[in-house]
N, C-alpha and C positions, 0 to 999 in steps of 0.2 A: 590863539595868542598865549604865549607862555607867561607865567607869573614869576616874580623874583623868587629865587630858591629860599626855603625856610632853613635849610641846614647847610653847613660847610664843614671844613676840616675839624672843627670843634666836636662835631657829631662823632667822628671816628675816635677822637681822644676819649669821649665819653663811653663809646662802645668798649674800649679796652678795659675801662673800670668796671663796666657791666659784666664782661666775661670773667674777670677776676673775682667778682662778688657772687658768681653763680656756679660754684663747684658741684651742685646737685640741682635737680629740678625744683626742689623745695626752696632752696636759696634763691633761685632765679625768679620764682613767682613772688616770693617775699620782697625781693628788690623791686620787681615790677609794681607790686601793690603800693610800696612806699612812694614810688614816683607818681603813681596815680593819686594817692592821698594828697601829696603836695600840690597837685593841680586841681584839687577840689572834688575829686571822686570820693564816694563813700562805699564801704563794704555792706552788702546785704546778705543775710543768712538765708540759705535754702530752706530752713525750717520755719522761717517767719512768713507772714503774709506780706506781699509786696504792694506798694502803692504806685500810682501812675504819675508821680511827680516828675518834672523834667530834671535834667542835670546828669552828671556822671555817676555811674554805679559799677560795682564789680562783684563777682562771685569767686571765691577762692576754694578750691577743693584739691587737697594733696599737692601734686606737682602740676596742676592745671589752673588757669585763670581765664575767665571770660569777663570782659569789661565793655561797657557801652555808654553812649551819651545820647540822651533824649532831648532834642531841641524843644523850646517852649512852644506849646500848642500842637505838637506832633500828633497827627491822626493815628488811630489804632492800625490802619492799613498801610502806614508809612513803611516803605521797604528798607532793608538793612544793606549796608556796605560793610563787608567783613574782611579783615586781614587774618588769615589763619596761619599758625606756625606751631612748632613743637619745642618743648623745653628739655627733652632728654637727649643724651649723646651716648655712643658706645663707650663702654668702660669695663672695669672689673668691680664686681659687687660682692659684698661680704655674705657668706653663707650662714645658715641658722646656727651651726656649731663652728664658730670662727677660729677657735684656738687650735693650732696645728704645729707640726714641727718634726724634724728628723735630723739625726747625726749632729747634734749640738746646735742646730739652728731653730729659732722660734719663728713660726710662720703664721700667716693669716689665710684661712681657706676662702677662696674667692670663686665666683661663678662668672662666666663671660656674658656680658649684657650686650645684645645687639650684634653688630658685625664690625668690631674694631679691627684696624690694622694691628695685629697683635705684636708684631716686631717693634712698633713705635712705643710700646709700653716697657720695653726692656731697658735696663740700665738707666732708668729715669727716676729722679727723686719724686716720690708720690706722697701726697697728703690723703686724709680720709675725711669725708663729709657726708652729711645726710640728715636723717630724721630719727630721733629717739622717741619711743612711746613709753609713757610713764604708767605707774600702777593705777592712777585715777583716770586713765584714758586720754589725757592731754599729751601734746607732743612738744618736743624741744629740738630746735636745730642745733647741730654741732658741726664745727669745722676745724680740724687740726690742719692748719695751712702751713706746715713745715715739713721738711724731709722726715718721713716716718717709715715709709715702706720702699722696697725696691725689688724688682724682678730681675735677678742677675742672669746675664747671658752666659752660656758656656764658652770658656776660652777657646780660641781657635786651635790651640795645641791639642785639644781633646776632640776637635771636630774639623779635621784638616780639609775636608771637602766642602765646607760650608760656602766658601766664596765662589766655587765653581758650580756646585749643585743647588745652591740656594738654601735658605734657612727653612727648616721644617719644625713646626712647633705643635706639640700635643697640648690641647686646651686644658687637660686635667693635670698632666705631669709637669709641664714646663712653665706654667703661668702663675704659680703660687708665690706671692712675695714673702720676703724675709723682713722681720722687724726687730730682731734681737738675737741674743745668744742664750743657750741654756738647754739642759736635757730634761728639766722638769716643766713640762707643758701643762699648765693648770687651766681647767675649764673656767671660763668667766674672766680671764685676765684682760682681754681686749675691751669688753664692755665695762669692766671696772675702771680701766684707764680712761675710757670716754666719759664715764660718769664724772670722774674727777675733772676732766677737761671742761665739761659743761657746768661744773659747779653743783652737781647733784649728789644726794646721799647715796652711799653704796647700797645696791640692791633695788634702787628705784626704777631702773629701766627693765621693762618686760618685753619690749619689741624694738626692732630697728630696721631701717632701710638705709644702708650705708654703701658708699662707693668711693673708689680711688679717684684722684685727680693729680695732674702734674702741677707742681708748686712753682714752676717757672712762670714769671709774669708775662703777659702779652707785651709785644714790643714792635716798634717800627723797624723795618729791615731794608737793606739796600743802600747803594751809594747816596741816593737822594731821598731815602726813607719813603719810597713810594709804595711799599708793601707793608702788610701787617701780619705778624705771626702770633698765633695764640690758640688756646684750647676752645673747644665747644662752639666754634663758629657755626657748625651744623648742630643746632639751628638757633642759638641764642642771638646770632647776628640779626635774624629776622624778627625775633621777639623784641629786641631792642629797637629796631626800626619801626615796628608796628606800635610799640608803646609811645615812642616819640611822635609818630604821626597822629595817633589818637588824641594825645594831649594837645597837639597843635590844632587839630580840627575842632576840638571841644573848647578851646580857649581863644581861638582866633576871632577877628572882628565880625565874621559872618556866621559864627556858631549858632546864633538864634534863628537863622534863616536856612539852615541846611535842609535840602530836600529829602534827606535820608537819615537813618540812624547809624552812625559809625560804630563799629564793633572790632574789638581785638579778641581772638580766641586762640590761646596758647595751650596746647594739649601735651600730656605726657604719653610715653609708651609708643611713639611713632616708630622707633627703631626696632620694635619687635611685633609690629602688626596692628597697633592702635586699639586692640580689643580689651578695654578695661573701662572702669567707671570714670576714669580721667583721660581716656584716649578719644581720638576723633571718631572711632566707631562706636562709642558709647552715646548715651542720651543727653550728655551735659549741654551741648550747644543748643540742640532743639528745645530742651526744657527752658533754657534761659530766654531764647527768642520768643517762644510761645507765651511764657509768663509775662514778658514785657508787653506783648500785645494785649493779653487779657487784663493786666493791671491798668491799662489805659482805657478800659471799658470795651475792648474789642470782642468780637465773636469769632467762631471758627471760620466764617466767611472772611473776616478781616485778616485772620491769620493766613488763610490761603492766598489772599491778595498780596499781603506783605511778602510772603515767601516767593511768590511768582515774580516779583520785581526785584528780588535780592540778588546780589552778586558777591561772590567770595574770591579774593585773591589768596591762593595757597602759596605762601612764600617760604621757600626752602632753598638751601644752597644747591648749586649745580656745578658741573665740571667745566673749568676753563681748559683750553687746549694745552696739553702738556708738551713742553719743547722736546722732551726725550722720548715721548711715546705718541707722536702725532698720528700714527697709523691706527691707534685705537679709537680715534674720533671720526665722525662723519666727514668725508673729504670736502664737502661744501659748507659745513657748519663748524667753524673754529672760533668759539667765543673767547674773547680776550679779557684779561684782567683790566679793570678800570674802563671797560667799554660800555658800562651801563648794565642794568639788570637784565636777566635772561627771561625770555618767554619760552617755556618748555612745551614741546609738542610730541605726542606719541599717538599714532592712529589706532593703536591697540588699547588705548585708554589706561595706560600706565600713568599718564598725565591727563588731566581733565580738559585741557584747552581745546577749543574749536575755533572756527573762524569768527563767530560773533564775540567770543571771549577775547580773541586777539584785538578786535576793534575797541573793546572797552579799555584794555590795557594801553593800547596805542594812543587813545584819546587822553588818558591820564598822563602818560609820558610827555605828550605834546604840550599839554597844559602846564606841566612842571618844567618844561625845557630840558628834559632828560632823555638821552639816547637809550635805546634798548637793543638787545641782540636776540637772535633765535637759537634755540638749542634743540637738536634731535640726535638720538643715539645712532651710532654706526649700526647698519642692519645686521652685522655679524656678531654684535655684542648685545647681551640682555640689557634691558632698560630697567633702571630702578623705578621706584614709585614714591608717592607722598600721601599726605592727608587729602589731596585734592579730589581724586576719584571717590574716596570714601565719603567726603562731605557732599559731593554732588549726588551720589546714589542714596545716601541715608536721608537727606533732607530735601531732595528735589530742588537744590539750589544751583544756579548756573555758577560754575567754578572755573577759574583760570589758574594755571600753574606758572609761577614765576620764581625768581630768586637771584642770588648773587653768585657769580662764577668764582670758584676757589680751586686750589690745588690741595692734595693730601687729604681728601675727604675721608673721614673716619679714623684719621690719625689722632694720636694724643695731642698733636699740635698741628693746626691747619694754617693755610696761607691765603690771604686775599689782597686785593688792591686797597690803597688808602682812600681812594675816591668812591669806590662802589657802594660802601655802606650809606653814605649820605645821598648818593644818587638814588638809591632804593628808597630811602626815607622820604625824599621829596616827591617821588612818584606815588608813594602810598598816601601822602597827605592829599594830593590832587584827586586820587581815587576816592578816599573817604569823604571828601567834601562834595562828591557827586558831580 
């Protein structure tokens, strides 16, 4: 029997604000933490001893966040229900020596992060955001959210064959943005500019993790505004839905009687393999779950029992059928925009879903009154992957891969349906509540 939905079109409105406020993973997790704090969650430091009290808690590490809610009287062996996602997106990231230029142009030296559709970054107004590390080891977020940079495309008069032969971009030579004029390229100019933008004294910044972002705001699109265009849907759409679902599960009327411990785990570095201290292939999630068990007086046996009963939904965006390239999709699996979240399957374990996992997700969707669709890759096309198989293998946790269908994945600006974000969020609430 389905329950009344928790979220509606207002969820999608809020998603657009969340996307705009998250130009870097560091901003995304700060925004997530702020939302959790308003719902009564409190931050716990990894360097402190943890207590076994009930309520909402979260750990913040770089561009990753793990949050969980312990119901009153939860036993140490209580299983977890986890929504997994990632905070990073493909983009252009600033190199250690950022100041560059040639032929009267001042440029910023950038490195390609992940697998972006590079052509989507051309001739687009770009801002710069990320994290500055100060002399005392503390960090400061910075966001220059105005047209600052641009990667100019070569005029067609100088590349007459581009329309017929296709655009060919060299990652090193063709993707360096301009940000001004001048022959005198001075080392330290960009960081000095960012110090001023962040209100810091000159020379205070000794390290940085900086990246470009499109400054064009998310927007409804189409005759009936049934589509949403915006940046970083892969995968802040899932982070936003997971945050909303965790808050709903932790503050709902049945929060004190939940049969499980709901968790949100949003990792960094998924786009380049997840192998970092803030990635899904690192120890962060396992450490948090284990410490939660032990803080409630549990033993290794309790930890093993809790993990054995745990289920994770790895939520990441997937491919909607493209009207201009339908032959690239499996002929019997054509996921549609606004058709509900995807259940992703790959028998070679690029996704972690199996039949028992499908049953868990189907039950959550049925409870929430949400339709879902199946996604499988065309056999002739290589299949992407997610944090799902990594989570399953690293922690021995049953994992199911799901997500929202979008177009233009890995573009600077992606496209989804206006209904799918809140359909996903409703399904996640039903899952987290057990």
